[in-house]
N, CA, C and O of each residue as an XYZ file, in Angstrom:
412
protein
N     -65.676   -133.050    -32.116
C     -65.086   -132.315    -33.210
C     -65.818   -132.722    -34.504
O     -66.365   -133.818    -34.623
N     -65.799   -131.798    -35.445
C     -66.481   -132.055    -36.714
C     -65.764   -131.323    -37.842
O     -65.351   -130.174    -37.684
N     -65.620   -131.993    -38.974
C     -64.992   -131.365    -40.132
C     -65.914   -130.272    -40.658
O     -67.067   -130.524    -41.005
N     -65.384   -129.055    -40.709
C     -66.157   -127.880    -41.086
C     -65.447   -127.148    -42.216
O     -64.249   -126.876    -42.136
N     -66.195   -126.830    -43.271
C     -65.637   -126.045    -44.373
C     -65.494   -124.601    -43.899
O     -66.461   -123.985    -43.449
N     -64.269   -124.066    -44.005
C     -64.020   -122.706    -43.513
C     -63.640   -121.729    -44.616
O     -63.770   -120.517    -44.440
N     -63.170   -122.244    -45.758
C     -62.737   -121.381    -46.855
C     -62.380   -122.267    -48.042
O     -62.457   -123.493    -47.969
N     -61.988   -121.620    -49.132
C     -61.470   -122.350    -50.291
C     -59.986   -122.031    -50.443
O     -59.496   -121.038    -49.906
N     -59.290   -122.871    -51.168
C     -57.872   -122.612    -51.421
C     -57.682   -121.292    -52.172
O     -56.673   -120.614    -51.982
N     -58.637   -120.927    -53.014
C     -58.553   -119.653    -53.735
C     -58.565   -118.461    -52.787
O     -57.988   -117.417    -53.093
N     -59.221   -118.611    -51.636
C     -59.305   -117.521    -50.651
C     -58.067   -117.430    -49.771
O     -57.903   -116.459    -49.033
N     -57.196   -118.430    -49.840
C     -56.053   -118.494    -48.933
C     -54.762   -118.840    -49.686
O     -54.252   -119.953    -49.559
N     -54.239   -117.898    -50.464
C     -52.981   -118.165    -51.181
C     -51.813   -118.302    -50.199
O     -51.924   -117.924    -49.033
N     -50.714   -118.836    -50.677
C     -49.522   -119.028    -49.840
C     -49.113   -117.723    -49.169
O     -49.121   -116.657    -49.785
N     -48.753   -117.832    -47.888
C     -48.302   -116.674    -47.123
C     -49.422   -115.838    -46.525
O     -49.164   -114.770    -45.969
N     -50.648   -116.298    -46.627
C     -51.788   -115.518    -46.138
C     -52.379   -116.118    -44.878
O     -52.208   -117.302    -44.585
N     -53.071   -115.276    -44.148
C     -53.727   -115.610    -42.897
C     -55.173   -115.164    -43.002
O     -55.452   -114.097    -43.551
N     -56.086   -115.954    -42.491
C     -57.515   -115.679    -42.610
C     -58.188   -115.871    -41.261
O     -57.905   -116.835    -40.550
N     -59.073   -114.956    -40.914
C     -59.882   -115.106    -39.706
C     -61.183   -115.798    -40.079
O     -61.838   -115.428    -41.054
N     -61.555   -116.811    -39.292
C     -62.778   -117.568    -39.527
C     -63.577   -117.588    -38.234
O     -63.026   -117.816    -37.157
N     -64.876   -117.350    -38.345
C     -65.758   -117.461    -37.183
C     -66.657   -118.667    -37.372
O     -67.230   -118.858    -38.444
N     -66.781   -119.484    -36.329
C     -67.653   -120.648    -36.360
C     -68.291   -120.810    -34.992
O     -67.599   -120.973    -33.988
N     -69.606   -120.763    -34.960
C     -70.366   -120.922    -33.710
C     -69.885   -119.971    -32.618
O     -69.770   -120.348    -31.452
N     -69.608   -118.733    -33.017
C     -69.226   -117.699    -32.064
C     -67.771   -117.713    -31.640
O     -67.356   -116.884    -30.830
N     -66.991   -118.637    -32.170
C     -65.565   -118.722    -31.832
C     -64.733   -118.294    -33.031
O     -65.120   -118.515    -34.178
N     -63.578   -117.674    -32.754
C     -62.672   -117.259    -33.821
C     -61.544   -118.268    -33.997
O     -61.035   -118.840    -33.033
N     -61.170   -118.468    -35.264
C     -60.068   -119.353    -35.619
C     -59.166   -118.619    -36.611
O     -59.632   -117.772    -37.372
N     -57.885   -118.948    -36.597
C     -56.928   -118.398    -37.548
C     -56.500   -119.543    -38.468
O     -56.042   -120.588    -38.008
N     -56.658   -119.327    -39.766
C     -56.287   -120.339    -40.757
C     -55.230   -119.715    -41.654
O     -55.405   -118.598    -42.140
N     -54.139   -120.430    -41.873
C     -53.056   -119.862    -42.679
C     -52.553   -120.866    -43.706
O     -52.777   -122.072    -43.603
N     -51.868   -120.317    -44.697
C     -51.234   -121.121    -45.735
C     -49.739   -120.863    -45.646
O     -49.245   -119.845    -46.130
N     -49.024   -121.793    -45.022
C     -47.576   -121.686    -44.886
C     -46.929   -122.599    -45.920
O     -46.922   -123.820    -45.766
N     -46.387   -121.999    -46.971
C     -45.714   -122.738    -48.038
C     -46.556   -123.883    -48.596
O     -46.038   -124.966    -48.871
N     -47.859   -123.636    -48.762
C     -48.749   -124.639    -49.331
C     -49.367   -125.575    -48.310
O     -50.231   -126.378    -48.660
N     -48.947   -125.492    -47.058
C     -49.536   -126.310    -45.997
C     -50.564   -125.467    -45.254
O     -50.235   -124.418    -44.699
N     -51.816   -125.932    -45.246
C     -52.882   -125.207    -44.566
C     -52.889   -125.619    -43.099
O     -52.872   -126.804    -42.770
N     -52.914   -124.615    -42.228
C     -52.896   -124.853    -40.776
C     -53.996   -124.039    -40.114
O     -54.389   -122.987    -40.618
N     -54.493   -124.533    -38.977
C     -55.559   -123.837    -38.254
C     -55.264   -123.837    -36.762
O     -54.832   -124.841    -36.196
N     -55.507   -122.689    -36.136
C     -55.303   -122.536    -34.689
C     -56.490   -121.803    -34.100
O     -57.382   -121.352    -34.818
N     -56.487   -121.692    -32.795
C     -57.428   -120.801    -32.131
C     -57.231   -119.404    -32.703
O     -56.124   -119.042    -33.102
N     -58.282   -118.636    -32.742
C     -58.194   -117.283    -33.273
C     -58.069   -116.215    -32.214
O     -58.118   -115.026    -32.527
N     -57.909   -116.617    -30.961
C     -57.786   -115.653    -29.862
C     -56.441   -115.786    -29.183
O     -56.034   -116.881    -28.794
N     -55.753   -114.666    -29.043
C     -54.486   -114.639    -28.328
C     -54.754   -114.790    -26.829
O     -55.642   -114.121    -26.299
N     -54.009   -115.650    -26.138
C     -54.234   -115.822    -24.697
C     -53.796   -114.618    -23.866
O     -54.129   -114.537    -22.683
N     -53.068   -113.695    -24.453
C     -52.585   -112.529    -23.712
C     -53.737   -111.605    -23.327
O     -53.999   -111.398    -22.142
N     -54.427   -111.049    -24.326
C     -55.577   -110.179    -24.057
C     -56.725   -110.435    -25.022
O     -57.597   -109.583    -25.189
N     -56.733   -111.605    -25.659
C     -57.839   -111.975    -26.535
C     -57.782   -111.368    -27.921
O     -58.797   -111.327    -28.616
N     -56.627   -110.901    -28.337
C     -56.483   -110.303    -29.664
C     -56.873   -111.270    -30.772
O     -56.716   -112.481    -30.619
N     -57.379   -110.748    -31.888
C     -57.834   -111.581    -33.003
C     -56.660   -112.042    -33.878
O     -56.212   -111.304    -34.756
N     -56.171   -113.248    -33.641
C     -54.987   -113.734    -34.344
C     -55.172   -113.768    -35.860
O     -54.223   -113.517    -36.602
N     -56.375   -114.072    -36.322
C     -56.633   -114.129    -37.757
C     -56.546   -112.785    -38.450
O     -56.510   -112.722    -39.679
N     -56.512   -111.714    -37.682
C     -56.362   -110.368    -38.240
C     -54.912   -109.898    -38.151
O     -54.589   -108.769    -38.521
N     -54.052   -110.774    -37.657
C     -52.645   -110.428    -37.493
C     -51.863   -110.660    -38.766
O     -52.375   -110.477    -39.870
N     -50.616   -111.065    -38.599
C     -49.723   -111.283    -39.737
C     -49.122   -112.677    -39.659
O     -48.978   -113.249    -38.579
N     -48.774   -113.211    -40.819
C     -48.075   -114.477    -40.897
C     -46.632   -114.168    -41.260
O     -46.344   -113.677    -42.351
N     -45.725   -114.463    -40.326
C     -44.300   -114.217    -40.513
C     -43.614   -115.575    -40.573
O     -43.249   -116.135    -39.539
N     -43.437   -116.107    -41.787
C     -42.967   -117.483    -41.908
C     -44.060   -118.386    -41.376
O     -45.202   -118.319    -41.829
N     -43.715   -119.232    -40.412
C     -44.690   -120.129    -39.803
C     -45.357   -119.513    -38.574
O     -46.228   -120.137    -37.968
N     -44.958   -118.292    -38.201
C     -45.464   -117.665    -36.983
C     -46.653   -116.748    -37.265
O     -46.633   -115.941    -38.194
N     -47.686   -116.895    -36.440
C     -48.843   -115.999    -36.472
C     -48.589   -114.924    -35.424
O     -48.345   -115.230    -34.257
N     -48.646   -113.662    -35.846
C     -48.385   -112.541    -34.949
C     -49.694   -111.840    -34.606
O     -50.430   -111.412    -35.495
N     -49.979   -111.726    -33.312
C     -51.185   -111.041    -32.851
C     -51.074   -109.547    -33.187
O     -50.030   -108.938    -32.951
N     -52.143   -108.955    -33.734
C     -52.076   -107.544    -34.109
C     -52.101   -106.583    -32.920
O     -51.763   -105.410    -33.078
N     -52.486   -107.047    -31.755
C     -52.599   -106.140    -30.612
C     -51.275   -105.899    -29.912
O     -50.908   -104.747    -29.683
N     -50.545   -106.958    -29.566
C     -49.315   -106.796    -28.777
C     -48.135   -107.581    -29.328
O     -47.124   -107.742    -28.645
N     -48.253   -108.070    -30.558
C     -47.168   -108.738    -31.285
C     -46.713   -110.073    -30.681
O     -45.599   -110.518    -30.957
N     -47.545   -110.712    -29.870
C     -47.204   -112.052    -29.420
C     -47.248   -112.959    -30.634
O     -48.110   -112.796    -31.498
N     -46.322   -113.922    -30.713
C     -46.235   -114.815    -31.864
C     -46.431   -116.266    -31.442
O     -46.004   -116.688    -30.368
N     -47.100   -117.022    -32.334
C     -47.398   -118.423    -32.078
C     -47.077   -119.246    -33.313
O     -47.381   -118.843    -34.436
N     -46.455   -120.412    -33.098
C     -46.138   -121.313    -34.195
C     -47.443   -121.885    -34.742
O     -48.242   -122.443    -33.990
N     -47.656   -121.746    -36.043
C     -48.910   -122.195    -36.646
C     -49.048   -123.717    -36.672
O     -50.160   -124.222    -36.834
N     -47.951   -124.463    -36.516
C     -48.005   -125.925    -36.510
C     -48.228   -126.499    -35.118
O     -48.959   -127.476    -34.954
N     -47.598   -125.893    -34.118
C     -47.651   -126.460    -32.766
C     -48.492   -125.641    -31.790
O     -48.933   -126.157    -30.763
N     -48.714   -124.378    -32.106
C     -49.420   -123.480    -31.201
C     -48.533   -122.877    -30.128
O     -49.006   -122.078    -29.320
N     -47.241   -123.245    -30.100
C     -46.325   -122.759    -29.064
C     -46.036   -121.270    -29.245
O     -45.854   -120.784    -30.362
N     -45.998   -120.571    -28.133
C     -45.642   -119.156    -28.125
C     -44.148   -119.040    -28.418
O     -43.347   -119.818    -27.898
N     -43.777   -118.073    -29.246
C     -42.382   -117.928    -29.678
C     -41.426   -117.617    -28.534
O     -40.266   -118.026    -28.576
N     -41.894   -116.898    -27.507
C     -40.983   -116.547    -26.419
C     -41.244   -117.319    -25.137
O     -40.504   -117.163    -24.165
N     -42.283   -118.151    -25.115
C     -42.570   -118.996    -23.964
C     -43.209   -120.290    -24.466
O     -44.435   -120.382    -24.528
N     -42.398   -121.295    -24.827
C     -42.943   -122.519    -25.418
C     -43.884   -123.304    -24.511
O     -44.573   -124.210    -24.979
N     -43.927   -122.971    -23.216
C     -44.875   -123.628    -22.320
C     -46.292   -123.082    -22.510
O     -47.263   -123.710    -22.087
N     -46.410   -121.918    -23.143
C     -47.707   -121.309    -23.434
C     -48.098   -121.687    -24.854
O     -47.329   -121.469    -25.790
N     -49.282   -122.249    -25.019
C     -49.728   -122.708    -26.337
C     -51.179   -122.323    -26.592
O     -51.981   -122.161    -25.672
N     -51.481   -122.184    -27.883
C     -52.858   -122.038    -28.305
C     -53.264   -123.352    -28.970
O     -52.407   -124.071    -29.484
N     -54.560   -123.675    -28.968
C     -54.992   -124.917    -29.621
C     -54.734   -124.888    -31.129
O     -54.870   -123.849    -31.774
N     -54.362   -126.042    -31.674
C     -54.238   -126.229    -33.122
C     -55.250   -127.296    -33.524
O     -55.616   -128.155    -32.722
N     -55.696   -127.229    -34.776
C     -56.745   -128.120    -35.259
C     -56.304   -128.815    -36.534
O     -55.577   -128.240    -37.344
N     -56.743   -130.044    -36.708
C     -56.430   -130.811    -37.912
C     -57.119   -130.185    -39.112
O     -58.234   -129.672    -39.013
N     -56.429   -130.237    -40.253
C     -56.935   -129.650    -41.495
C     -56.808   -130.668    -42.615
O     -55.851   -131.440    -42.662
N     -57.773   -130.663    -43.509
C     -57.659   -131.424    -44.750
C     -58.278   -130.591    -45.867
O     -59.124   -129.732    -45.619
N     -57.851   -130.852    -47.083
C     -58.361   -130.134    -48.250
C     -59.005   -131.146    -49.184
O     -58.392   -132.151    -49.546
N     -60.249   -130.872    -49.573
C     -60.977   -131.746    -50.488
C     -61.602   -130.892    -51.582
O     -62.395   -129.994    -51.299
N     -61.250   -131.166    -52.809
C     -61.813   -130.458    -53.969
C     -61.727   -128.947    -53.813
O     -62.662   -128.224    -54.158
N     -60.594   -128.475    -53.288
C     -60.379   -127.043    -53.137
C     -61.018   -126.436    -51.896
O     -60.844   -125.243    -51.647
N     -61.744   -127.212    -51.115
C     -62.361   -126.733    -49.873
C     -61.440   -127.029    -48.704
O     -60.901   -128.130    -48.591
N     -61.261   -126.034    -47.823
C     -60.464   -126.214    -46.617
C     -61.392   -126.643    -45.502
O     -62.317   -125.917    -45.136
N     -61.144   -127.831    -44.962
C     -61.944   -128.399    -43.879
C     -61.096   -128.451    -42.614
O     -59.954   -128.909    -42.638
N     -61.667   -127.978    -41.513
C     -60.964   -127.974    -40.228
C     -61.796   -128.756    -39.237
O     -63.019   -128.622    -39.209
N     -61.146   -129.572    -38.421
C     -61.827   -130.372    -37.408
C     -62.056   -129.494    -36.179
O     -61.208   -129.408    -35.291
N     -63.224   -128.841    -36.147
C     -63.544   -127.866    -35.106
C     -64.477   -128.451    -34.049
O     -65.226   -129.389    -34.322
N     -64.426   -127.887    -32.835
C     -65.341   -128.345    -31.780
C     -66.801   -128.103    -32.181
O     -67.107   -127.156    -32.906
N     -67.685   -128.963    -31.704
C     -69.125   -128.841    -31.980
C     -69.703   -127.612    -31.301
O     -70.484   -126.874    -31.903
N     -69.327   -127.393    -30.068
C     -69.954   -126.296    -29.307
C     -68.987   -125.190    -29.037
O     -69.348   -124.194    -28.411
């Protein structure tokens, strides 16, 4: 894993969701009440782009079939045994850094 700059705080105001691509992989980065969170950007259902979906409170909603995932834990709203990966985030000098896989 490696800390990777994915956006600035100016690009991600509270209540917003952003799609980020890094090394061919998609990630969803959101600002839930001032807390920046990052998850996988692909829905496990049919691969929908989570970063293009909606942020409903702490839940990321896939735009394709409305599956929802908790942005903090990655747990699916209707099946907590199903999860998407979540990634550590830190903010330095207004830059959002996410600990993303190397490959």
